[in-house]
Every structure is written in structure tokens, then in C-alpha cells.
SERO-4910 file (N, C-alpha, C, O; in steps of 0.05 Angstrom, whole numbers):
BEGIN
 pado doro    nc1    nc2    nc3   cac1   cac2   cac3    cc1    cc2    cc3    oc1    oc2    oc3
  Met    A  -1081   1891    969  -1070   1863    972  -1058   1859    999  -1064   1839   1012
  Val    A  -1041   1877   1007  -1028   1874   1034  -1048   1876   1056  -1047   1861   1075
  Leu    A  -1068   1895   1053  -1088   1898   1073  -1105   1873   1076  -1111   1865   1099
  Ala    A  -1112   1861   1054  -1129   1837   1055  -1114   1814   1069  -1126   1800   1086
  Thr    A  -1089   1810   1061  -1073   1788   1074  -1068   1795   1104  -1066   1777   1120
  Phe    A  -1064   1820   1110  -1060   1829   1137  -1084   1821   1154  -1081   1810   1176
  Leu    A  -1108   1828   1145  -1133   1822   1160  -1137   1792   1162  -1146   1782   1183
  His    A  -1130   1778   1141  -1133   1748   1141  -1115   1736   1162  -1123   1719   1178
  Asp    A  -1089   1745   1162  -1070   1734   1182  -1077   1741   1210  -1074   1725   1229
  Leu    A  -1088   1765   1214  -1096   1774   1241  -1119   1756   1251  -1119   1748   1274
  Arg    A  -1138   1750   1234  -1160   1733   1242  -1150   1704   1247  -1159   1691   1266
  Gln    A  -1132   1695   1230  -1121   1668   1233  -1105   1665   1259  -1106   1644   1272
  Arg    A  -1091   1686   1267  -1074   1685   1291  -1091   1682   1316  -1083   1667   1334
  His    A  -1113   1696   1318  -1129   1696   1343  -1156   1683   1340  -1170   1680   1360
  Gly    A  -1164   1676   1316  -1192   1667   1312  -1198   1641   1326  -1221   1637   1335
  Ala    A  -1179   1623   1329  -1184   1597   1340  -1183   1597   1371  -1191   1577   1383
  Ser    A  -1173   1618   1383  -1170   1618   1412  -1196   1627   1425  -1213   1640   1413
  Phe    A  -1199   1621   1451  -1224   1628   1466  -1228   1658   1468  -1250   1668   1465
  Phe    A  -1206   1673   1474  -1209   1702   1477  -1206   1717   1451  -1212   1741   1451
  Gly    A  -1198   1704   1430  -1197   1717   1404  -1179   1741   1404  -1157   1741   1414
  Leu    A  -1189   1763   1392  -1174   1788   1389  -1168   1801   1416  -1151   1819   1417
  Ala    A  -1181   1792   1437  -1175   1804   1464  -1147   1798   1472  -1136   1812   1489
  Trp    A  -1134   1778   1459  -1106   1773   1465  -1087   1796   1458  -1065   1798   1468
  Thr    A  -1096   1813   1440  -1080   1836   1433  -1077   1855   1457  -1058   1870   1458
  Val    A  -1096   1854   1475  -1094   1869   1500  -1082   1852   1523  -1065   1861   1538
  Leu    A  -1091   1827   1524  -1083   1810   1546  -1053   1803   1545  -1040   1802   1566
  Phe    A  -1042   1799   1521  -1014   1791   1519   -995   1812   1531   -979   1805   1548
  Pro    A   -997   1838   1523   -978   1857   1535   -983   1861   1565   -964   1866   1580
  Val    A  -1008   1859   1574  -1015   1863   1602  -1003   1841   1619   -992   1845   1640
  Ile    A  -1006   1816   1609   -995   1793   1624   -965   1794   1625   -952   1789   1645
  Phe    A   -953   1801   1602   -924   1803   1601   -914   1825   1620   -894   1821   1633
  Leu    A   -928   1847   1620   -921   1869   1638   -923   1860   1667   -906   1866   1684
  Gly    A   -944   1845   1673   -947   1835   1701   -924   1818   1710   -914   1820   1732
  Leu    A   -916   1800   1692   -893   1782   1699   -867   1798   1702   -852   1794   1720
  Tyr    A   -863   1817   1683   -838   1833   1684   -838   1850   1709   -817   1853   1723
  Ser    A   -861   1862   1715   -863   1879   1739   -859   1863   1765   -848   1873   1784
  Leu    A   -870   1838   1765   -866   1821   1788   -837   1816   1794   -828   1817   1817
  Val    A   -821   1811   1773   -793   1805   1776   -778   1830   1786   -763   1828   1806
  Phe    A   -782   1852   1772   -766   1876   1779   -776   1892   1803   -760   1903   1818
  Asn    A   -803   1892   1806   -814   1908   1829   -814   1892   1855   -806   1903   1876
  Leu    A   -822   1867   1854   -826   1852   1879   -802   1835   1886   -794   1833   1910
  Ile    A   -791   1821   1866   -769   1803   1872   -742   1818   1874   -728   1816   1894
  Leu    A   -735   1832   1853   -710   1847   1853   -712   1874   1868   -692   1885   1877
  Gln    A   -737   1883   1872   -743   1908   1886   -726   1932   1875   -714   1947   1890
  Val    A   -727   1934   1849   -714   1957   1835   -730   1982   1840   -755   1981   1838
  Arg    A   -717   2004   1845   -731   2029   1850   -716   2051   1835   -692   2051   1831
  Ile    A   -732   2071   1825   -721   2095   1813   -726   2118   1832   -748   2123   1840
  Pro    A   -705   2133   1840   -708   2155   1859   -729   2174   1849   -729   2183   1826
  Gly    A   -748   2181   1867   -768   2201   1861   -792   2189   1846   -811   2203   1839
  Lys    A   -792   2163   1841   -814   2150   1827   -826   2128   1844   -812   2113   1858
  Ser    A   -853   2126   1843   -866   2105   1857   -863   2078   1842   -854   2078   1820
  Ser    A   -872   2057   1855   -870   2031   1842   -888   2030   1817   -882   2016   1798
  Phe    A   -911   2044   1819   -929   2044   1795   -916   2061   1773   -919   2054   1749
  Asp    A   -903   2083   1780   -889   2099   1760   -868   2081   1746   -864   2082   1722
  Tyr    A   -854   2066   1762   -833   2048   1751   -846   2027   1733   -834   2020   1712
  Thr    A   -869   2017   1740   -883   1997   1723   -890   2009   1696   -887   1996   1676
  Leu    A   -898   2034   1696   -905   2048   1670   -879   2052   1654   -880   2051   1629
  Ile    A   -857   2058   1667   -832   2061   1653   -823   2034   1640   -814   2033   1618
  Ile    A   -827   2012   1655   -822   1986   1644   -840   1981   1619   -830   1971   1599
  Phe    A   -865   1989   1622   -884   1984   1600   -875   1999   1574   -879   1988   1552
  Ser    A   -864   2023   1578   -856   2038   1554   -833   2026   1540   -829   2030   1516
  Gly    A   -817   2010   1553   -795   1995   1540   -804   1968   1531   -793   1957   1511
  Leu    A   -823   1956   1545   -832   1929   1539   -849   1929   1513   -847   1910   1497
  Ile    A   -865   1949   1509   -883   1951   1486   -868   1949   1460   -874   1931   1444
  Pro    A   -848   1966   1454   -834   1963   1429   -818   1937   1426   -816   1926   1405
  Phe    A   -808   1927   1449   -794   1902   1448   -812   1879   1440   -805   1862   1423
  Leu    A   -837   1878   1451   -856   1858   1444   -863   1859   1414   -865   1839   1400
  Gly    A   -866   1884   1404   -872   1887   1376   -850   1877   1358   -854   1863   1338
  Phe    A   -825   1883   1366   -802   1874   1351   -799   1844   1352   -795   1831   1332
  Ser    A   -801   1832   1376   -796   1804   1379   -817   1787   1366   -811   1767   1354
  Glu    A   -842   1796   1367   -864   1782   1354   -860   1782   1324   -864   1762   1310
  Ala    A   -853   1805   1313   -848   1808   1284   -825   1791   1275   -827   1777   1254
  Leu    A   -803   1791   1290   -779   1776   1282   -785   1746   1283   -777   1731   1265
  Ser    A   -799   1737   1304   -805   1709   1307   -822   1699   1283   -818   1677   1273
  Ala    A   -841   1715   1275   -859   1707   1253   -846   1711   1226   -852   1696   1207
  Gly    A   -829   1731   1224   -819   1739   1198   -795   1724   1188   -791   1722   1163
  Val    A   -778   1713   1206   -753   1701   1197   -758   1677   1179   -742   1671   1162
  Ser    A   -780   1663   1184   -786   1639   1167   -809   1645   1147   -820   1626   1135
  Ser    A   -816   1670   1143   -838   1677   1127   -834   1670   1097   -853   1661   1084
  Leu    A   -810   1673   1087   -805   1665   1059   -805   1635   1056   -816   1625   1037
  Ala    A   -793   1621   1075   -793   1591   1073   -821   1580   1076   -827   1559   1064
  Asp    A   -838   1594   1091   -866   1584   1095   -884   1592   1071   -907   1582   1070
  Asn    A   -875   1609   1054   -891   1618   1031   -876   1611   1005   -872   1629    988
  Arg    A   -869   1586   1001   -854   1578    978   -869   1584    952   -856   1592    932
  Ser    A   -895   1581    952   -910   1585    927   -909   1615    919   -907   1621    895
  Leu    A   -909   1633    939   -907   1661    932   -879   1668    923   -875   1685    905
  Leu    A   -859   1655    934   -832   1660    927   -826   1652    898   -811   1665    884
  Lys    A   -840   1630    889   -836   1620    862   -854   1635    842   -849   1633    818
  Gly    A   -874   1648    852   -893   1662    834   -882   1689    825   -861   1697    834
  Thr    A   -896   1701    808   -888   1728    797   -908   1749    803   -903   1773    797
  Ile    A   -932   1742    813   -953   1762    817   -950   1777    843   -950   1802    844
  Phe    A   -946   1762    865   -944   1775    892   -915   1783    897   -898   1766    896
  Pro    A   -910   1808    902   -882   1817    909   -873   1804    935   -885   1809    956
  Val    A   -852   1789    934   -843   1775    958   -833   1795    980   -833   1788   1003
  Glu    A   -826   1819    972   -818   1839    992   -841   1844   1012   -835   1852   1035
  Leu    A   -865   1841   1003   -888   1848   1020   -894   1826   1041   -909   1831   1059
  Ile    A   -882   1803   1038   -886   1782   1058   -876   1791   1085   -890   1788   1105
  Ala    A   -852   1803   1086   -841   1813   1111   -858   1837   1121   -862   1839   1145
  Val    A   -866   1854   1103   -883   1877   1111   -908   1868   1125   -916   1879   1145
  Lys    A   -921   1847   1113   -945   1836   1125   -940   1825   1153   -955   1829   1171
  Ser    A   -918   1811   1156   -911   1799   1182   -907   1821   1203   -916   1818   1226
  Val    A   -894   1843   1196   -889   1865   1214   -915   1879   1221   -920   1886   1244
  Leu    A   -932   1883   1201   -958   1896   1206   -976   1880   1225   -987   1892   1244
  Val    A   -978   1854   1221   -994   1837   1238   -983   1837   1266   -998   1839   1286
  Ser    A   -957   1835   1269   -944   1834   1295   -944   1861   1309   -941   1862   1334
  Ser    A   -949   1882   1295   -950   1909   1307   -976   1915   1321   -977   1934   1336
  Val    A   -997   1899   1316  -1023   1905   1328  -1021   1904   1358  -1031   1922   1372
  Thr    A  -1008   1883   1369  -1005   1881   1398   -990   1905   1409   -997   1915   1430
  Met    A   -969   1913   1395   -953   1936   1405   -970   1961   1405   -968   1977   1424
  Leu    A   -985   1966   1384  -1001   1990   1382  -1023   1991   1403  -1029   2012   1414
  Val    A  -1035   1968   1408  -1055   1966   1430  -1043   1972   1457  -1054   1987   1473
  Gly    A  -1019   1960   1462  -1005   1966   1487   -998   1995   1490  -1000   2006   1511
  Leu    A   -988   2007   1468   -981   2035   1469  -1005   2053   1474  -1004   2072   1489
  Ala    A  -1028   2046   1461  -1052   2061   1466  -1061   2059   1495  -1070   2079   1507
  Leu    A  -1058   2035   1506  -1066   2031   1534  -1048   2047   1553  -1058   2060   1572
  Leu    A  -1022   2048   1547  -1003   2063   1564  -1010   2093   1562  -1011   2107   1583
  Leu    A  -1014   2103   1538  -1020   2132   1535  -1047   2139   1548  -1050   2161   1559
  Ala    A  -1066   2121   1548  -1092   2126   1561  -1088   2129   1591  -1100   2146   1604
  Ile    A  -1071   2112   1602  -1065   2114   1631  -1051   2141   1637  -1058   2153   1657
  Leu    A  -1033   2149   1620  -1019   2174   1625  -1038   2198   1622  -1035   2218   1636
  Val    A  -1057   2196   1604  -1077   2217   1601  -1093   2220   1627  -1097   2242   1637
  Val    A  -1102   2197   1638  -1117   2197   1663  -1101   2209   1686  -1112   2222   1703
  Arg    A  -1075   2203   1685  -1058   2213   1707  -1048   2242   1702  -1034   2254   1719
  Gly    A  -1055   2253   1679  -1047   2280   1673  -1017   2283   1666  -1005   2303   1673
  Glu    A  -1006   2262   1654   -977   2261   1649   -971   2260   1619   -951   2248   1611
  Met    A   -987   2274   1604   -981   2276   1575   -958   2296   1570   -956   2316   1584
  Gln    A   -941   2289   1551   -918   2306   1544   -919   2314   1515   -929   2299   1498
  Val    A   -909   2337   1509   -908   2346   1481   -892   2328   1464   -898   2323   1441
  Thr    A   -871   2317   1475   -853   2299   1460   -866   2273   1451   -856   2260   1433
  Gln    A   -889   2267   1463   -903   2243   1455   -914   2245   1427   -921   2225   1414
  Leu    A   -916   2270   1417   -925   2274   1389   -905   2263   1369   -912   2259   1346
  Ala    A   -880   2258   1378   -860   2247   1360   -860   2217   1358   -844   2205   1344
  Leu    A   -879   2204   1373   -880   2175   1373   -884   2163   1345   -872   2142   1339
  Pro    A   -901   2175   1328   -904   2163   1301   -878   2161   1285   -874   2142   1270
  Leu    A   -860   2180   1289   -834   2179   1276   -818   2155   1286   -805   2141   1270
  Val    A   -818   2150   1312   -804   2127   1322   -817   2101   1313   -803   2081   1308
  Leu    A   -843   2100   1313   -857   2076   1303   -849   2070   1274   -845   2047   1267
  Phe    A   -848   2091   1258   -840   2086   1230   -811   2077   1228   -805   2060   1211
  Thr    A   -794   2089   1244   -766   2080   1243   -763   2051   1252   -747   2036   1241
  Gln    A   -778   2044   1273   -777   2016   1282   -788   1997   1260   -778   1975   1256
  Phe    A   -808   2007   1246   -820   1991   1224   -799   1985   1202   -796   1961   1194
  Ile    A   -785   2005   1193   -766   2000   1171   -742   1984   1182   -730   1969   1167
  Phe    A   -735   1988   1207   -713   1972   1219   -721   1942   1220   -705   1925   1212
  Thr    A   -745   1936   1229   -754   1909   1231   -758   1896   1204   -750   1873   1200
  Val    A   -769   1910   1185   -773   1899   1158   -746   1893   1146   -742   1872   1134
  Gly    A   -727   1912   1148   -701   1907   1137   -687   1883   1149   -675   1867   1134
  Leu    A   -689   1880   1175   -676   1857   1188   -689   1831   1180   -676   1811   1175
  Ile    A   -716   1831   1178   -730   1807   1169   -723   1800   1140   -720   1777   1134
  Trp    A   -720   1820   1123   -712   1815   1095   -685   1800   1095   -682   1780   1081
  Val    A   -666   1810   1111   -640   1798   1111   -641   1769   1122   -631   1751   1110
  Leu    A   -653   1766   1145   -654   1739   1158   -671   1719   1143   -664   1696   1141
  Ser    A   -693   1728   1132   -712   1709   1119   -700   1699   1093   -704   1676   1086
  Ile    A   -685   1716   1078   -673   1706   1053   -650   1687   1059   -647   1667   1045
  Phe    A   -634   1692   1079   -613   1674   1087   -623   1649   1100   -610   1628   1099
  Asn    A   -647   1651   1112   -659   1627   1125   -667   1606   1104   -670   1583   1110
  Ile    A   -671   1615   1079   -677   1596   1057   -653   1577   1053   -657   1553   1048
  Phe    A   -629   1588   1055   -605   1572   1050   -594   1559   1076   -582   1537   1075
  Phe    A   -598   1572   1099   -588   1562   1124   -611   1562   1144   -616   1581   1158
  Arg    A   -625   1539   1145   -650   1538   1161   -644   1540   1191   -663   1544   1207
  Asp    A   -620   1537   1200   -613   1540   1228   -618   1569   1238   -621   1573   1262
  Ile    A   -620   1588   1220   -624   1616   1229   -650   1618   1244   -651   1632   1264
  Ala    A   -671   1605   1234   -697   1607   1248   -696   1596   1276   -709   1606   1294
  Asn    A   -679   1575   1280   -677   1563   1307   -661   1580   1326   -663   1577   1350
  Leu    A   -645   1599   1315   -629   1616   1332   -644   1641   1341   -634   1655   1359
  Val    A   -667   1646   1330   -682   1670   1336   -691   1671   1365   -688   1692   1378
  Ser    A   -702   1649   1375   -712   1648   1403   -690   1654   1423   -694   1672   1440
  Pro    A   -667   1641   1423   -646   1648   1442   -635   1677   1437   -627   1690   1457
  Leu    A   -635   1686   1412   -626   1713   1407   -645   1733   1420   -636   1753   1432
  Leu    A   -671   1729   1417   -691   1747   1429   -689   1746   1460   -692   1767   1473
  Leu    A   -684   1723   1471   -680   1721   1500   -656   1738   1509   -657   1752   1529
  Phe    A   -634   1735   1494   -610   1751   1501   -616   1781   1498   -608   1796   1515
  Leu    A   -629   1789   1477   -635   1817   1472   -654   1828   1494   -651   1851   1502
  Met    A   -672   1811   1503   -690   1820   1525   -674   1826   1551   -681   1845   1565
  Leu    A   -654   1810   1555   -638   1813   1580   -619   1837   1578   -614   1851   1598
  Val    A   -608   1843   1554   -588   1864   1551   -600   1890   1541   -586   1910   1536
  Ser    A   -627   1891   1537   -640   1916   1529   -652   1929   1554   -661   1915   1572
  Pro    A   -652   1956   1554   -660   1970   1579   -690   1971   1583   -702   1993   1583
  Ile    A   -703   1948   1586   -732   1947   1590   -738   1953   1619   -756   1970   1625
  Gly    A   -724   1940   1637   -730   1943   1665   -711   1962   1680   -712   1964   1704
  Tyr    A   -693   1975   1665   -674   1993   1678   -668   2017   1661   -671   2016   1636
  Thr    A   -660   2039   1673   -654   2064   1659   -624   2066   1655   -608   2050   1666
  Asp    A   -615   2087   1641   -587   2090   1635   -569   2091   1659   -547   2080   1660
  Asp    A   -578   2105   1681   -561   2108   1704   -559   2082   1720   -543   2080   1739
  Met    A   -575   2061   1713   -572   2036   1727   -553   2017   1712   -546   1996   1723
  Ile    A   -544   2024   1688   -527   2007   1672   -498   2009   1681   -487   2031   1681
  Pro    A   -486   1987   1689   -457   1987   1697   -440   1995   1673   -447   1989   1650
  Ser    A   -418   2009   1678   -401   2019   1656   -390   1996   1640   -386   1999   1616
  Arg    A   -386   1973   1652   -375   1950   1637   -395   1938   1617   -388   1923   1599
  Met    A   -421   1946   1621   -442   1936   1603   -446   1955   1579   -459   1947   1559
  Met    A   -436   1979   1580   -441   1998   1559   -431   1990   1531   -444   1996   1511
  Pro    A   -408   1976   1529   -400   1966   1502   -421   1949   1489   -424   1949   1464
  Ile    A   -435   1933   1505   -457   1917   1494   -480   1934   1486   -492   1930   1465
  Met    A   -486   1954   1502   -509   1972   1496   -505   1988   1470   -524   1990   1454
  Val    A   -482   1998   1467   -478   2017   1444   -479   2002   1417   -482   2015   1396
  Val    A   -476   1976   1417   -478   1961   1392   -505   1947   1389   -510   1932   1370
  Asn    A   -523   1951   1408   -549   1939   1408   -570   1960   1399   -576   1979   1413
  Pro    A   -581   1957   1374   -600   1977   1364   -625   1979   1382   -637   2001   1383
  Leu    A   -632   1958   1396   -655   1959   1414   -651   1978   1438   -670   1989   1449
  Tyr    A   -626   1981   1445   -619   2000   1467   -628   2028   1459   -640   2043   1475
  Tyr    A   -622   2036   1434   -630   2062   1424   -660   2064   1421   -672   2084   1429
  Met    A   -672   2043   1410   -701   2044   1405   -716   2047   1431   -734   2063   1433
  Ile    A   -710   2030   1450   -725   2030   1476   -720   2056   1491   -739   2067   1502
  Ser    A   -696   2066   1492   -690   2091   1507   -704   2115   1493   -711   2134   1507
  Ile    A   -707   2114   1467   -721   2136   1453   -750   2136   1461   -761   2157   1468
  Tyr    A   -763   2113   1460   -791   2111   1469   -794   2122   1498   -812   2138   1503
  Arg    A   -776   2113   1515   -778   2121   1543   -775   2151   1547   -790   2164   1562
  Asp    A   -755   2163   1533   -751   2192   1535   -775   2207   1525   -783   2227   1537
  Leu    A   -786   2199   1503   -809   2213   1491   -834   2211   1509   -849   2230   1512
  Ile    A   -839   2187   1520   -863   2182   1534   -862   2193   1563   -882   2204   1572
  His    A   -840   2190   1576   -839   2196   1605   -822   2220   1613   -829   2234   1632
  Phe    A   -801   2226   1598   -782   2246   1608   -782   2271   1592   -765   2289   1596
  Asp    A   -801   2275   1574   -805   2300   1560   -780   2310   1546   -773   2334   1548
  Arg    A   -766   2292   1533   -742   2300   1518   -740   2284   1493   -748   2261   1491
  Ile    A   -728   2297   1473   -723   2283   1447   -693   2277   1445   -677   2296   1442
  Pro    A   -686   2252   1447   -657   2245   1445   -648   2245   1416   -647   2225   1403
  Val    A   -640   2269   1407   -635   2273   1378   -612   2254   1369   -614   2242   1347
  Gly    A   -591   2252   1385   -568   2235   1377   -576   2206   1373   -569   2193   1354
  Arg    A   -591   2195   1393   -599   2167   1391   -620   2163   1369   -619   2142   1355
  Leu    A   -637   2182   1365   -657   2180   1344   -643   2180   1317   -651   2165   1299
  Ala    A   -623   2197   1313   -608   2198   1288   -593   2172   1284   -592   2162   1261
  Ala    A   -581   2161   1305   -565   2136   1302   -584   2113   1295   -578   2097   1278
  Phe    A   -606   2111   1309   -625   2090   1304   -637   2093   1276   -642   2073   1262
  Gly    A   -643   2117   1268   -653   2122   1241   -633   2114   1219   -641   2102   1199
  Ala    A   -608   2120   1223   -587   2114   1204   -584   2083   1201   -582   2073   1179
  Val    A   -583   2070   1224   -581   2040   1224   -605   2028   1210   -603   2009   1195
  Ser    A   -629   2038   1216   -654   2027   1205   -654   2031   1175   -661   2012   1160
  Leu    A   -647   2055   1165   -647   2060   1137   -626   2042   1122   -631   2032   1101
  Ala    A   -603   2040   1134   -582   2023   1122   -591   1994   1121   -586   1980   1101
  Leu    A   -603   1984   1142   -612   1956   1143   -635   1952   1123   -636   1931   1110
  Phe    A   -652   1971   1121   -675   1969   1102   -664   1968   1074   -674   1952   1058
  Thr    A   -645   1985   1067   -633   1985   1041   -618   1960   1035   -621   1948   1013
  Leu    A   -602   1950   1054   -587   1925   1051   -606   1902   1046   -602   1886   1028
  Gly    A   -627   1900   1063   -646   1878   1061   -660   1878   1034   -665   1857   1022
  Phe    A   -668   1901   1025   -682   1903    999   -665   1894    976   -673   1878    959
  His    A   -640   1903    976   -622   1895    954   -615   1865    956   -612   1852    935
  Leu    A   -611   1855    980   -605   1826    982   -629   1809    972   -625   1790    958
  Leu    A   -653   1818    979   -676   1803    970   -679   1804    940   -686   1784    927
  Gln    A   -673   1827    928   -675   1829    899   -654   1811    885   -660   1799    864
  Arg    A   -631   1809    896   -609   1794    883   -612   1764    888   -603   1748    871
  Leu    A   -623   1756    910   -623   1728    918   -650   1714    915   -651   1689    917
  Lys    A   -671   1728    909   -698   1715    910   -701   1694    887   -714   1674    891
  Thr    A   -688   1699    865   -690   1679    843   -675   1654    851   -685   1632    847
  Leu    A   -651   1657    862   -636   1634    872   -650   1620    894   -650   1596    896
  Ala    A   -663   1636    912   -678   1624    934   -702   1608    925   -708   1587    936
  Ala    A   -715   1618    904   -738   1603    893   -730   1576    882   -746   1557    884
  Asp    A   -706   1574    872   -697   1548    862   -688   1530    884   -685   1505    881
  His    A   -683   1542    908   -671   1527    930   -693   1514    947   -688   1493    960
  Val    A   -716   1527    949   -737   1517    967   -750   1491    955   -768   1480    967
***
């Protein structure tokens, strides 16, 4: 059931456009080009010992998971409100609506990640720690699903939540370490970083892909937050879905 709706939504998302499914490749590449233009050419950010192309790949490793998260959140926060008939029905589990949104939105992220890893293979820069990427992908999945469960059920009662997602994602893009590494972060910014789950998520990807290290502490912290959010979201949805069905 989930697979069928996933394939249907994927075709619906890109089927009407000229390039079709090619956008799953074009979107992260275009976004990377814009991000690299700002940080490489305009701001002229440099990492000691790294070329500008190395720095672009480091940006890409942080941009890929952020794009997956932001696309899923944008689509998922209003998913329950957009599927009123499923919310009122008893056959389709409403919990799977968010799962479907995350799966569809993850395609672009997975394509971008595959492209990045292919470049690293060609350059001979494969790391053993990259084998741990599926664990981080799964942790990001349960984090995103849990967050969407929480926001989508409350969005039924407070529709302004959906309108706040775009500025929230813009803020998160600015305060998440996509274009900069830990040693570039001013000390006064660290209080914001330590309460931002995306800080942990992005730095984990970067460490695994480029720096051949497993950040056990950050991985444990991100995993704990993800599991707690997933559990909270599931219980909230179970308790409020009947009330939400009467509200839509």
C-alpha cells in the first residue's frame, strides 16, 4: 500500500514537468551550484589544506541531508489536512501519510548522495566510515517522520503552523553548518548549534563522508532525539487523530 502510493506521488510530483524525473538529479545540482557560488566565489570561504572543489564537495555532504529534510517537512506538515478523507476513514493507517511524504522526499536526497559518493569513488576518496551512512539515513528518517507527525496533527487545529514552515526552514538553513565546519563557528553561535538537531545530523554526514571518523557522541545524541520525537509523534497522533477527524 505504501509502495503504491509512494510511486504514484513520485510520478505526480515530476510527471507534468518537461524534465520529469531528471529533476531528482537537477534539483540538488542546481542548489549546490547556487550555494557554492555564494560561499566559494562571493564570500570566498576556504578550508586550510582543501581546494575549492574539495570545499564544494564538503558543502554537498551537508546540503544533501538538509534538502531531504526540508523537502519532507514542507510536504509533510500539511499532509494530514490535505488527506481529510484518509483521516476520517478506518482502512488506511494515517500514520503512513507522513511516512509516504518522507519516502517521496527522500528520493532527491538519495540521488544526490549517490552522485556525491560516485565522485568520491572516481577521486579515490572512499572511507570505511561511509559504510555507516545507512544508520544515519535511518536515524534521519525516524527524526523527520516523528517531527512531521507532531506538526501535521497540530496543523489540523492551528493552520498557521504550515505557514511558519518556510521561514523556519530558511532560518535552519542559515544556522546549520552546511557551508562551514565546526572550527568556523563563532563561540557565541554555539548555544544555537547545540539545540539545533540539524547541526548534529549534518556534521555526522560530513564526518562519515569526508573525515573518516564516527562522531559517536553526536550520533548518540541525534539518535536519542530522533527516537524520542518519533515516540512522541506516534503517541500524539494516536491520541488526537479522532479529534482531528472531527475538526477537519
